[in-house]
C-alpha positions as CSV (number, residue, x, y, z in Angstrom):
1,M,-2.3,2.1,-4.5
2,S,-5.0,3.0,-1.7
3,F,-8.9,2.7,-1.9
4,C,-11.6,4.0,-0.4
5,Q,-15.4,4.0,-0.5
6,A,-17.3,7.5,0.2
7,E,-21.3,7.5,-0.3
8,Q,-20.8,4.6,-2.4
9,M,-17.7,5.9,-4.5
10,V,-14.6,4.0,-4.9
11,C,-11.5,6.4,-5.2
12,K,-8.1,5.3,-6.0
13,C,-4.9,7.3,-4.7
14,K,-1.4,6.7,-5.4
15,L,0.5,6.6,-2.3
16,E,4.3,7.6,-2.1
17,P,6.5,7.2,0.9
18,A,7.0,10.6,2.9
19,R,10.2,12.1,3.3
20,N,11.2,10.6,6.8
21,G,10.0,7.1,5.3
22,L,8.0,6.3,8.3
23,A,4.4,6.6,6.2
24,Y,3.1,6.7,2.9
25,A,0.6,10.1,1.9
26,G,-1.6,10.9,-1.0
27,T,-4.3,12.4,-1.4
28,I,-8.0,11.6,-2.2
29,L,-10.9,14.0,-3.2
30,G,-9.0,17.2,-1.9
31,R,-8.1,15.3,0.9
32,E,-4.9,14.1,2.6
33,L,-4.6,10.4,3.5
34,I,-2.0,9.2,6.0
35,H,-1.0,5.6,5.6
36,E,1.2,5.0,9.1
37,R,3.6,2.0,7.7
38,S,7.4,2.8,7.1
39,V,8.9,1.9,4.0
40,K,11.2,-0.9,5.5
41,D,7.9,-2.0,6.7
42,V,5.9,-2.4,3.3
43,R,9.1,-4.0,1.7
44,E,9.3,-6.6,4.2
45,G,5.7,-7.2,3.9
46,I,5.9,-7.6,0.3
47,A,8.8,-10.0,0.6
48,R,6.8,-12.3,2.7
49,Q,4.2,-12.3,0.4
50,S,6.1,-12.9,-2.8
51,Q,7.9,-15.9,-0.4
52,K,4.6,-17.6,0.5
53,N,3.3,-17.2,-3.1
54,V,6.3,-18.7,-4.7
55,S,5.4,-22.0,-2.5
56,H,2.2,-22.4,-3.9
57,R,3.1,-22.1,-7.2
58,W,2.6,-25.0,-9.8
59,K,5.6,-27.2,-10.3
60,R,6.3,-28.4,-13.9
């Protein structure tokens, strides 16, 4: 999910992988939004963040 602020409005956009897998694309208010980050990079980033979160959880 991506957010944009335009003239005191907050817009949400669902970004989906582009056909070539090198970026994510979506539309906000009729305009195309491109986030140039590959699917592989996003998955690796999520995995790194998940590993950090696991080490900070409370153990019972």
